[in-house]
C-alpha positions as CSV (number, residue, x, y, z in Angstrom):
1,X,0.6,-3.7,24.0
2,X,1.3,-1.1,21.7
3,X,5.2,-0.2,21.6
4,X,4.7,2.6,18.9
5,X,8.1,4.9,20.1
6,X,6.0,8.7,19.4
7,X,3.1,7.9,21.8
8,X,2.8,8.1,25.3
9,X,-1.3,6.7,25.0
10,X,-3.0,4.6,23.4
11,X,-2.2,5.9,19.6
12,X,-0.6,4.1,17.2
13,X,0.6,7.7,15.2
14,X,2.6,10.7,16.2
15,X,0.2,12.8,18.2
16,X,0.8,16.4,18.8
17,X,0.1,16.4,22.7
18,X,2.8,13.6,22.5
19,X,5.3,16.4,20.6
20,X,4.4,19.3,22.6
21,X,5.3,17.4,25.6
22,X,8.8,16.4,24.9
23,X,10.0,19.6,23.1
24,X,8.2,21.9,26.2
25,X,7.7,19.4,29.0
26,X,4.0,20.2,29.5
27,X,1.1,20.5,27.8
28,X,0.5,22.9,25.0
29,X,-2.9,24.6,23.9
30,X,-2.9,26.3,21.1
31,X,-4.9,29.9,20.8
32,X,-6.6,30.5,18.0
33,X,-6.7,34.3,16.7
34,X,-8.4,35.8,13.6
35,X,-5.9,38.8,12.8
36,X,-8.0,40.2,9.8
37,X,-5.7,39.1,7.7
38,X,-7.3,38.8,3.6
39,X,-6.0,36.2,0.5
40,X,-4.8,36.6,-2.7
41,X,-7.7,34.4,-3.8
42,X,-10.1,36.4,-2.4
43,X,-8.5,40.4,-3.4
44,X,-7.8,39.6,-7.0
45,X,-4.1,38.9,-6.9
46,X,-4.4,35.6,-7.4
47,X,-8.2,35.1,-7.9
48,X,-11.1,36.3,-6.7
49,X,-13.6,33.4,-5.4
50,X,-11.1,32.3,-3.4
51,X,-11.3,28.3,-2.9
52,X,-14.4,26.7,-3.0
53,X,-15.0,25.4,0.5
54,X,-13.6,28.7,2.0
55,X,-16.3,29.4,4.6
56,X,-16.6,33.3,5.2
57,X,-14.7,33.2,8.2
58,X,-11.6,31.8,6.1
59,X,-11.6,28.6,7.9
60,X,-11.7,30.7,11.6
61,X,-14.5,29.4,13.3
62,X,-12.7,29.2,16.3
63,X,-10.8,32.3,16.3
64,X,-11.2,35.5,18.3
65,X,-13.0,38.7,16.7
66,X,-11.2,40.5,14.5
67,X,-12.2,43.5,15.8
68,X,-10.7,43.0,19.1
69,X,-6.9,43.2,19.4
70,X,-4.9,40.2,19.5
71,X,-4.3,40.8,23.1
72,X,-7.5,40.6,23.8
73,X,-8.3,37.5,21.5
74,X,-5.8,35.6,23.0
75,X,-7.1,36.3,26.6
76,X,-10.9,34.9,25.6
77,X,-9.7,32.3,24.0
78,X,-7.4,31.4,27.3
79,X,-10.1,31.7,29.5
80,X,-11.7,28.7,27.7
81,X,-8.6,26.4,27.2
82,X,-7.5,26.7,31.2
83,X,-10.9,24.9,32.3
84,X,-9.9,22.2,30.3
85,X,-6.2,22.4,30.6
86,X,-4.8,24.7,33.6
87,X,-1.1,25.9,33.9
88,X,-0.5,24.7,29.9
89,X,1.7,26.6,28.2
90,X,0.7,28.3,25.0
91,X,1.0,28.5,20.7
92,X,-0.2,31.5,18.9
93,X,-2.1,30.3,16.0
94,X,-2.8,32.8,13.1
95,X,-5.5,30.8,11.5
96,X,-8.4,32.7,10.0
97,X,-7.1,33.0,5.7
98,X,-3.5,34.2,4.9
99,X,-1.4,34.9,7.7
100,X,1.7,36.2,6.1
101,X,-0.3,38.5,3.5
102,X,1.0,41.7,4.6
103,X,4.0,43.8,4.7
104,X,6.5,42.2,6.5
105,X,6.3,46.0,9.4
106,X,2.1,44.3,10.0
107,X,3.2,40.7,9.9
108,X,6.4,42.0,13.0
109,X,4.1,44.0,14.7
110,X,1.3,41.5,14.8
111,X,3.4,38.4,15.8
112,X,5.1,40.3,18.5
113,X,2.4,41.1,20.3
114,X,1.4,38.2,21.2
115,X,4.9,36.9,21.5
116,X,5.4,39.1,24.5
117,X,2.6,37.5,26.7
118,X,3.7,35.1,29.5
119,X,3.9,31.1,28.8
120,X,3.3,31.7,24.8
121,X,6.2,29.2,23.8
122,X,6.1,30.0,20.0
123,X,3.3,31.2,17.0
124,X,1.4,28.8,14.7
125,X,0.9,30.8,10.7
126,X,-1.7,29.2,8.7
127,X,-1.2,30.3,5.0
128,X,-0.5,29.7,1.4
129,X,2.8,29.0,-0.6
130,X,2.5,31.9,-2.4
131,X,2.2,34.3,0.3
132,X,6.0,33.9,1.8
133,X,8.6,36.5,0.6
134,X,12.3,35.9,1.1
135,X,12.1,38.9,3.5
136,X,9.7,37.2,5.5
137,X,11.1,34.1,5.3
138,X,14.5,35.7,6.4
139,X,12.2,37.0,9.6
140,X,11.0,34.0,10.3
141,X,14.3,32.6,10.2
142,X,15.7,35.2,12.8
143,X,11.8,34.8,14.8
144,X,12.7,30.8,15.0
145,X,15.8,31.5,17.0
146,X,14.0,33.3,20.0
147,X,10.7,31.4,19.8
148,X,9.2,28.3,18.1
149,X,8.0,29.0,14.8
150,X,5.4,26.5,12.3
151,X,4.4,27.2,9.2
152,X,1.3,25.6,8.1
153,X,0.6,25.3,4.2
154,X,-2.6,24.4,2.4
155,X,-2.1,22.3,-0.1
156,X,-4.7,20.1,0.0
157,X,-4.5,18.0,-2.9
158,X,-1.4,17.0,-5.4
159,X,-3.8,16.3,-8.1
160,X,-3.9,19.4,-10.5
161,X,-7.1,18.3,-12.0
162,X,-8.9,18.6,-8.3
163,X,-6.4,21.6,-7.8
164,X,-8.2,23.8,-10.6
165,X,-11.7,22.4,-9.5
166,X,-11.0,24.1,-5.7
167,X,-9.8,26.8,-7.2
168,X,-6.9,27.1,-5.3
169,X,-5.0,29.6,-7.5
170,X,-1.2,28.0,-6.8
171,X,0.9,25.2,-8.5
172,X,2.2,22.0,-7.2
173,X,5.7,23.6,-8.2
174,X,5.5,26.6,-6.4
175,X,4.6,24.7,-3.1
176,X,7.1,22.5,-3.2
177,X,9.6,25.1,-3.5
178,X,8.4,27.0,-0.2
179,X,8.4,23.6,1.6
180,X,12.2,23.5,0.7
181,X,13.1,26.8,1.7
182,X,11.3,26.2,4.6
183,X,13.2,23.6,5.8
184,X,16.3,25.2,4.2
185,X,15.8,27.5,7.4
186,X,15.3,24.7,10.0
187,X,11.0,26.1,10.0
188,X,8.6,23.6,11.1
189,X,6.5,22.8,8.5
190,X,3.1,21.7,8.6
191,X,1.0,20.4,5.6
192,X,-3.4,20.5,5.2
193,X,-4.7,18.1,2.9
194,X,-8.5,17.3,2.4
195,X,-9.8,14.2,2.1
196,X,-12.9,13.8,0.0
197,X,-12.3,16.2,-2.3
198,X,-14.8,16.0,-5.1
199,X,-14.7,12.8,-8.0
200,X,-11.2,12.0,-5.9
201,X,-10.4,8.1,-5.1
202,X,-9.2,6.3,-2.2
203,X,-5.9,6.1,-4.7
204,X,-5.5,9.7,-5.2
205,X,-5.7,10.7,-1.7
206,X,-3.2,7.8,-0.9
207,X,-0.8,9.5,-3.5
208,X,-1.2,12.9,-1.7
209,X,0.7,11.3,1.3
210,X,3.2,9.3,-0.7
211,X,4.5,12.7,-2.5
212,X,4.5,14.5,1.0
213,X,6.3,11.7,2.8
214,X,9.2,12.6,0.3
215,X,9.3,16.4,1.3
216,X,10.9,16.5,5.0
217,X,7.7,17.6,6.6
218,X,7.5,18.1,10.3
219,X,3.7,17.9,10.5
220,X,0.3,16.7,8.5
221,X,-3.2,17.9,9.3
222,X,-6.0,15.9,7.5
223,X,-9.3,17.0,7.1
224,X,-13.0,15.8,5.6
225,X,-14.3,18.2,2.8
226,X,-16.9,20.0,4.7
227,X,-19.9,21.5,2.5
228,X,-20.6,24.6,4.3
229,X,-23.6,27.0,3.5
230,X,-22.6,30.3,1.3
231,X,-19.8,28.6,-0.3
232,X,-19.1,28.0,-4.0
233,X,-18.8,24.4,-3.3
234,X,-22.3,24.2,-1.5
235,X,-24.2,25.6,-4.8
236,X,-21.9,22.6,-6.8
237,X,-22.8,20.2,-4.2
238,X,-26.7,21.7,-4.5
239,X,-26.7,21.5,-8.6
240,X,-24.8,18.4,-8.8
241,X,-24.7,16.2,-5.4
242,X,-21.4,14.2,-5.9
243,X,-20.6,11.3,-3.5
244,X,-19.2,12.3,-0.4
245,X,-16.9,10.0,1.8
246,X,-19.3,8.2,4.7
247,X,-17.6,8.0,8.1
248,X,-16.4,4.3,7.6
249,X,-14.4,4.7,4.4
250,X,-13.2,8.1,5.6
251,X,-11.7,6.2,8.6
252,X,-10.5,3.4,6.2
253,X,-8.5,6.2,4.3
254,X,-6.8,8.0,7.3
255,X,-5.2,4.4,8.0
256,X,-4.0,3.7,5.4
257,X,-2.8,7.1,4.6
258,X,-1.0,6.7,8.3
259,X,0.7,3.8,7.2
260,X,2.8,5.6,4.5
261,X,3.4,8.6,6.8
262,X,6.8,8.5,7.6
263,X,6.8,7.6,12.1
264,X,8.4,11.3,12.3
265,X,5.7,13.3,10.6
266,X,3.6,14.5,14.0
267,X,-0.6,14.5,13.1
268,X,-2.1,17.6,14.3
269,X,-5.4,16.9,12.7
270,X,-7.3,13.6,11.9
271,X,-10.6,15.2,11.3
272,X,-12.8,18.4,10.1
273,X,-13.9,20.5,13.0
274,X,-16.8,22.8,11.0
275,X,-19.5,25.1,12.3
276,X,-22.7,22.8,12.8
277,X,-24.8,25.8,12.1
278,X,-23.2,25.8,8.7
279,X,-22.7,22.4,7.6
280,X,-24.6,21.1,4.8
281,X,-22.9,17.8,4.6
282,X,-21.5,15.4,5.9
283,X,-23.3,15.2,8.4
284,X,-21.7,12.8,10.4
285,X,-18.4,15.0,10.6
286,X,-19.1,16.7,14.2
287,X,-18.8,13.9,16.0
288,X,-14.5,14.3,15.8
289,X,-14.7,12.0,19.0
290,X,-16.8,8.7,17.5
291,X,-14.1,9.5,14.3
292,X,-11.1,9.7,16.2
293,X,-12.2,6.6,18.1
294,X,-13.0,4.5,14.7
295,X,-9.6,5.7,13.9
296,X,-8.1,4.0,16.8
297,X,-9.9,1.1,16.4
298,X,-9.4,0.3,13.2
299,X,-5.6,0.7,13.7
300,X,-5.8,-1.8,16.3
301,X,-7.8,-4.1,13.9
302,X,-5.0,-4.2,11.6
303,X,-2.6,-4.3,14.3
304,X,-1.0,-1.5,12.9
305,X,0.9,1.8,13.1
306,X,2.0,4.8,11.2
307,X,4.6,4.3,9.1
308,X,4.4,0.3,8.5
309,X,4.2,0.3,5.2
310,X,7.1,2.5,4.6
311,X,9.8,0.2,2.7
């Protein structure tokens, strides 16, 4: 019998559903939104090409239509979510592109529009560590006293060679400084990483997780690299195909990463979720349920759980 303390199911890791149910006393659904923001890595502020894997929607494939108001987007998404999970509470998820990359008055207007909607208990804001000003931090700190604020920062990897290859255009030092600032303000901080980045070894991917373990982060999203149509990564893959992880290799690496993660860190995602029509490789990636089940089975086979290798 599984005695992992941060699970109310058969999972051997700290699930987001467990976290939300304990915090809010009910099921919580995340509603993905597209607020129409840009990115400093696209508009020329720090770069023009964007990250090489980034899709035209800025990783917001499941967000709403930016031509609709945020309120209309919310209700359209809510209608679909309610079929699966009626009587939920909601987190408004600003997902596409860089969602702190605008003047503060614009940010306030957009965030507070959705916070007026019934049963919205918080917002999650996907962004970059180099686009949160001190004024924005002060505002987020105040907002966090009225609602539940989550900041999601893309890191992807700690390895400088890979960071340059994927064209992230910000430093590890900048990222670490921002995590510390967010935590000083008691803002719930979630980090995105990507497994299977070109030429990274299993050891390198585990090193990224070990590094994050030391930063007092609250949550993590682990993705598998998607090679998507009409991206710089697709051109690179077509010209000189680099090895991609098999599903078995990916499951093995994720289980190792879980074993090194502090059990208090909430696992918000364990695999990617690409649009099938845009996906070039790996072709196993859309089989999300199978991947998640195989991670569960491997943790059981190992008789393991999140944090078992922390000493």
